C-alpha positions as CSV (number, residue, x, y, z in Angstrom):
1,X,-21.1,-1.7,51.9
2,X,-18.8,-4.7,51.0
3,X,-21.1,-5.7,48.3
4,X,-20.9,-2.2,46.8
5,X,-17.1,-2.3,46.9
6,X,-16.9,-5.6,45.0
7,X,-19.5,-4.5,42.5
8,X,-17.5,-1.4,41.8
9,X,-14.3,-3.6,41.6
10,X,-15.9,-5.9,39.1
11,X,-18.1,-3.7,37.0
12,X,-16.2,-0.4,37.4
13,X,-17.2,3.0,38.6
14,X,-20.7,3.7,37.1
15,X,-20.1,7.4,37.3
16,X,-17.3,7.2,34.9
17,X,-17.7,6.6,31.2
18,X,-16.5,3.4,29.5
19,X,-13.2,3.5,27.7
20,X,-13.4,3.7,23.9
21,X,-10.9,2.2,21.5
22,X,-9.6,5.7,20.5
23,X,-9.1,6.6,24.4
24,X,-6.5,3.8,24.6
25,X,-3.1,5.0,23.3
26,X,-1.0,2.3,21.9
27,X,2.2,2.9,20.0
28,X,2.6,1.8,16.3
29,X,5.4,-0.8,17.2
30,X,3.3,-2.3,19.7
31,X,0.3,-2.3,17.4
32,X,2.6,-4.0,14.6
33,X,3.6,-6.9,16.8
34,X,0.2,-7.3,18.1
35,X,-1.4,-7.4,14.7
36,X,1.5,-9.8,13.6
37,X,0.7,-12.1,16.5
38,X,-3.2,-12.3,15.9
39,X,-3.2,-12.1,12.2
40,X,-0.2,-14.5,11.7
41,X,-2.3,-17.4,10.0
42,X,-4.4,-14.9,8.0
43,X,-1.1,-13.3,6.7
44,X,-0.2,-16.9,5.5
45,X,-3.4,-17.2,3.9
46,X,-3.3,-13.9,2.1
47,X,0.2,-14.5,1.1
48,X,-0.8,-18.0,-0.5
49,X,-3.7,-16.1,-2.3
50,X,-1.5,-13.4,-3.5
51,X,1.4,-15.5,-4.7
52,X,-1.0,-17.2,-7.3
53,X,-0.8,-14.0,-9.2
54,X,2.8,-14.1,-9.1
55,X,3.2,-17.5,-10.7
56,X,3.5,-16.6,-14.4
57,X,6.2,-14.0,-13.3
58,X,8.1,-16.7,-11.5
59,X,7.8,-19.3,-14.3
60,X,9.2,-16.7,-16.7
61,X,11.9,-15.7,-14.4
62,X,12.9,-19.4,-13.7
63,X,13.2,-19.9,-17.4
64,X,15.2,-17.0,-18.1
65,X,17.7,-18.0,-15.4
66,X,18.0,-21.5,-17.0
67,X,18.7,-19.8,-20.3
68,X,21.4,-17.5,-18.9
69,X,23.2,-20.4,-17.2
70,X,23.6,-22.1,-20.6
71,X,24.2,-19.0,-22.7
72,X,26.0,-16.7,-20.1
73,X,23.9,-13.7,-21.6
74,X,22.1,-11.2,-19.5
75,X,18.4,-10.8,-19.3
76,X,17.0,-10.5,-22.8
77,X,14.7,-7.9,-24.1
78,X,12.1,-10.5,-24.8
79,X,12.2,-11.4,-21.1
80,X,11.3,-7.9,-20.2
81,X,8.6,-7.5,-22.9
82,X,7.0,-10.8,-21.6
83,X,7.3,-9.4,-18.0
84,X,4.8,-6.7,-18.9
85,X,1.5,-8.7,-18.9
86,X,2.7,-10.5,-15.7
87,X,3.0,-7.2,-13.9
88,X,-0.3,-6.2,-15.3
89,X,-1.7,-9.2,-13.6
90,X,0.1,-8.5,-10.3
91,X,-1.2,-4.9,-10.3
92,X,-4.8,-5.3,-9.3
93,X,-4.0,-8.0,-6.9
94,X,-1.5,-5.7,-5.2
95,X,-4.1,-3.2,-4.7
96,X,-6.4,-5.6,-3.0
97,X,-3.6,-7.0,-0.8
98,X,-2.8,-3.3,0.1
99,X,-6.3,-2.8,1.1
100,X,-6.4,-5.7,3.5
101,X,-3.0,-4.9,5.0
102,X,-3.9,-1.4,5.4
103,X,-6.9,-2.3,7.6
104,X,-4.8,-5.0,9.5
105,X,-2.0,-2.5,10.1
106,X,-4.6,-0.2,11.7
107,X,-5.7,-3.1,13.9
108,X,-9.1,-3.2,12.0
109,X,-11.0,-6.1,10.9
110,X,-10.8,-7.3,7.3
111,X,-11.7,-10.6,5.5
112,X,-9.2,-12.3,3.3
113,X,-11.3,-13.5,0.5
114,X,-14.3,-11.2,0.3
115,X,-12.3,-8.1,0.9
116,X,-9.9,-9.0,-1.7
117,X,-12.5,-9.6,-4.2
118,X,-14.2,-6.3,-3.6
119,X,-11.1,-4.4,-3.6
120,X,-10.2,-5.9,-6.9
121,X,-13.6,-5.1,-8.3
122,X,-13.3,-1.4,-7.1
123,X,-9.6,-0.7,-8.1
124,X,-8.9,-3.2,-11.0
125,X,-8.6,-0.6,-13.6
126,X,-5.9,1.6,-11.8
127,X,-4.2,-1.5,-10.8
128,X,-3.9,-2.8,-14.2
129,X,-2.6,0.5,-15.5
130,X,-0.1,0.9,-12.8
131,X,1.1,-2.7,-13.4
132,X,1.4,-1.7,-17.1
133,X,3.5,1.4,-16.0
134,X,5.6,-1.0,-13.6
135,X,6.2,-3.5,-16.4
136,X,7.4,-0.7,-19.0
137,X,9.5,0.8,-16.1
138,X,11.2,-2.8,-15.6
139,X,11.9,-2.9,-19.4
140,X,13.5,0.4,-19.5
141,X,15.6,-0.1,-16.3
142,X,16.6,-3.5,-17.3
143,X,17.7,-2.4,-20.9
144,X,19.6,0.6,-19.5
145,X,21.4,-1.3,-16.9
146,X,22.7,-3.7,-19.2
147,X,23.8,-1.1,-21.8
148,X,25.3,1.3,-19.1
149,X,26.9,-1.5,-17.3
150,X,28.8,-2.8,-20.4
151,X,29.8,0.8,-21.4
152,X,30.7,1.9,-17.7
153,X,34.2,0.5,-18.0
154,X,35.0,2.5,-21.0
155,X,33.6,6.0,-20.0
156,X,33.2,7.8,-16.6
157,X,30.1,9.3,-18.1
158,X,28.4,5.8,-18.6
159,X,29.5,4.8,-15.1
160,X,27.6,8.0,-13.7
161,X,24.7,7.1,-15.8
162,X,24.6,3.6,-14.7
163,X,24.7,4.5,-10.9
164,X,22.0,7.3,-11.6
165,X,19.7,4.8,-13.2
166,X,20.1,2.6,-10.1
167,X,19.1,5.5,-8.0
168,X,16.0,6.2,-10.1
169,X,15.1,2.6,-10.1
170,X,15.2,2.5,-6.2
171,X,13.3,5.7,-6.1
172,X,10.6,4.3,-8.4
173,X,10.3,1.2,-6.4
174,X,9.8,3.1,-3.1
175,X,7.1,5.2,-4.6
176,X,5.3,1.9,-5.2
177,X,5.2,1.5,-1.5
178,X,2.7,4.6,-1.5
179,X,1.0,3.9,-4.8
180,X,-1.1,0.9,-4.1
181,X,-2.1,1.7,-0.5
182,X,-3.1,5.2,-1.7
183,X,-5.0,3.6,-4.7
184,X,-6.9,1.6,-2.1
185,X,-7.5,4.4,0.2
186,X,-8.4,7.5,-1.7
187,X,-10.5,8.3,-4.8
188,X,-7.8,9.9,-6.9
189,X,-6.7,10.0,-10.6
190,X,-3.5,7.9,-11.4
191,X,-1.7,11.1,-12.2
192,X,-2.3,12.5,-8.8
193,X,-1.4,9.2,-7.0
194,X,2.0,9.0,-8.6
195,X,2.6,12.6,-7.9
196,X,1.7,12.4,-4.4
197,X,3.7,9.0,-3.8
198,X,6.8,10.9,-5.1
199,X,6.2,13.8,-2.7
200,X,5.5,11.3,0.2
201,X,8.6,9.3,-0.6
202,X,10.7,12.5,-0.5
203,X,9.1,13.8,2.8
204,X,10.6,11.0,4.9
205,X,13.2,9.7,2.5
206,X,15.7,8.2,5.2
207,X,12.7,6.4,6.8
208,X,11.2,5.3,3.5
209,X,14.7,4.0,2.4
210,X,14.9,2.0,5.7
211,X,11.4,0.5,5.2
212,X,12.4,-0.3,1.6
213,X,15.6,-2.2,2.5
214,X,14.0,-4.2,5.3
215,X,11.2,-5.3,3.2
216,X,13.4,-6.0,0.1
217,X,15.7,-8.0,2.3
218,X,12.8,-10.1,3.3
219,X,11.3,-10.5,-0.1
220,X,14.8,-11.4,-1.6
221,X,15.6,-13.8,1.1
222,X,12.5,-15.7,0.6
223,X,12.8,-15.5,-3.3
224,X,16.2,-17.0,-3.2
225,X,14.5,-20.3,-2.4
226,X,12.1,-19.9,-5.6
227,X,10.7,-23.4,-5.4
228,X,10.5,-23.7,-1.7
229,X,7.9,-22.9,0.8
230,X,9.3,-19.6,2.3
231,X,8.1,-17.2,-0.5
232,X,4.7,-18.6,-0.8
233,X,4.3,-18.4,3.0
234,X,5.6,-15.2,4.1
235,X,7.6,-13.5,1.2
236,X,4.8,-11.0,0.1
237,X,2.5,-10.1,3.0
238,X,5.1,-10.0,6.0
239,X,7.0,-7.3,4.2
240,X,3.7,-5.9,3.1
241,X,2.5,-5.4,6.5
242,X,5.7,-3.5,7.4
243,X,5.2,-1.3,4.4
244,X,1.4,-0.9,5.3
245,X,2.2,0.2,9.1
246,X,4.7,2.9,7.6
247,X,2.5,4.2,5.1
248,X,-0.5,4.4,7.5
249,X,1.8,6.6,9.7
250,X,2.6,8.9,6.7
251,X,-1.2,9.1,5.7
252,X,-2.2,10.0,9.1
253,X,0.6,12.6,9.4
254,X,0.4,14.4,6.2
255,X,-3.1,13.5,4.5
256,X,-5.8,12.5,6.9
257,X,-5.7,15.9,8.9
258,X,-6.2,17.8,5.6
259,X,-8.8,15.4,4.7
260,X,-10.5,16.0,8.0
261,X,-10.4,19.8,7.6
262,X,-11.9,19.5,4.0
263,X,-14.9,17.5,5.1
264,X,-15.6,20.1,7.9
265,X,-18.5,21.9,6.8
266,X,-17.5,25.0,8.6
267,X,-14.3,25.0,6.8
268,X,-14.0,27.7,4.2
269,X,-11.2,25.7,2.3
270,X,-13.6,22.6,1.7
271,X,-14.4,22.6,-1.9
272,X,-16.8,20.4,-4.0
273,X,-15.3,19.9,-7.5
274,X,-18.4,18.2,-9.2
275,X,-18.1,20.0,-12.5
276,X,-14.4,19.4,-12.9
277,X,-15.0,15.7,-12.6
278,X,-18.1,15.5,-14.6
279,X,-20.1,13.7,-11.7
280,X,-23.5,14.8,-11.1
281,X,-24.6,11.8,-9.0
282,X,-21.9,11.8,-6.2
283,X,-20.0,15.0,-5.2
284,X,-16.3,14.6,-5.1
285,X,-14.1,16.7,-2.9
286,X,-10.9,17.5,-4.7
287,X,-7.5,19.1,-3.7
288,X,-6.7,18.9,0.0
289,X,-3.3,20.1,0.5
290,X,-0.5,18.2,2.2
291,X,1.6,21.0,3.8
292,X,5.1,20.3,4.9
293,X,7.6,23.2,6.0
294,X,10.5,21.5,4.5
295,X,9.0,19.8,1.3
296,X,6.3,22.5,0.4
297,X,2.9,21.5,-0.5
298,X,1.2,19.0,-2.9
299,X,-2.3,18.5,-4.0
300,X,-4.2,15.3,-2.8
301,X,-7.9,14.9,-3.9
302,X,-10.1,12.8,-1.8
303,X,-13.6,11.5,-1.8
304,X,-14.5,8.7,0.6
305,X,-15.6,5.7,-1.4
306,X,-18.9,5.2,0.4
307,X,-20.0,1.7,1.5
308,X,-22.8,0.2,-0.3
309,X,-25.6,-0.9,1.9
310,X,-26.7,-4.6,1.8
311,X,-23.5,-5.9,0.3
312,X,-22.6,-8.0,3.4
313,X,-24.3,-9.0,6.5
314,X,-23.8,-7.3,9.8
315,X,-21.8,-9.9,11.1
316,X,-19.1,-9.2,8.4
317,X,-18.3,-6.1,10.2
318,X,-18.5,-4.1,6.9
319,X,-18.9,-0.7,8.5
320,X,-15.8,-1.1,10.6
321,X,-13.7,-0.3,7.7
322,X,-15.2,3.2,7.9
323,X,-15.0,3.8,11.4
324,X,-12.5,6.1,13.2
325,X,-9.2,4.2,13.7
326,X,-8.0,3.7,17.3
327,X,-5.0,6.0,16.8
328,X,-7.4,8.9,16.4
329,X,-6.7,9.4,12.8
330,X,-9.4,10.5,10.2
331,X,-11.3,7.6,8.7
332,X,-10.3,6.7,5.2
333,X,-12.7,5.0,2.9
334,X,-12.1,2.5,0.2
335,X,-13.9,-0.1,-1.7
336,X,-17.7,-0.7,-1.1
337,X,-17.8,-3.0,1.7
């Protein structure tokens, strides 16, 4: 009798099923700090890897700041033009980092180097193009800031345009918080990604702005010491983890339920759009709606990017990226793993 009691105490009740990960409910704040503690050194490793792709932009910025100290002139058009290829280099790396941070923020496994390489291989074209768009946007915003800033003291109209451009620049930067994680999570055209990023930014605008301010504060605080250690250690991936945690929450709230309904074979709204995409080898689901009473609806296309067998040994836990997350959200697939 005593033996049975201690066996039950040690092994548990054999008449009750074992708890699964999805049965254990944890808050997102608790998950964030748990991941931050467990992945601390890996975040530093990823930050060091990611910062390599920022070095050309840093060198260019440092040179421009030295010129400005001597000439007392604002940022030149040549500087912004030279920043465009730097942003194009950063783009694909940002997608790869977003993929890894997305997994870590969901308390899922991801390797630093191998998953970075796989995500780059899968998404480099869209990342390169988005980097080009970001570089052109930086050029336009920078030139307009200088022009409208100089004219703001002479005309109320130019003062209005100056502050309006600041608002547009902040909104565009906030959209980037969604662009790269969405690029690494769903198979969408870039036009759809930008459109949905704008909608998701506006859906929870106060929260998005708060996350933006917090992440920007960490980024700028470490960037202030350009040639020292903080930026290269924590300046990129730590604010990135904050953004990934927030973006996962938004995806789980507005996109993944619709994707789950779309993949349900018994759902009449599930549609296969092979012919529209010209794909005869792999069917692509297109146009799952994000519905929100306050914001209306937007279309989000999704096709899970299926893992390729044999790419990685079993010990790599490759299939874990495609398992149902612990918070019960729908699985979202990305690069072949």
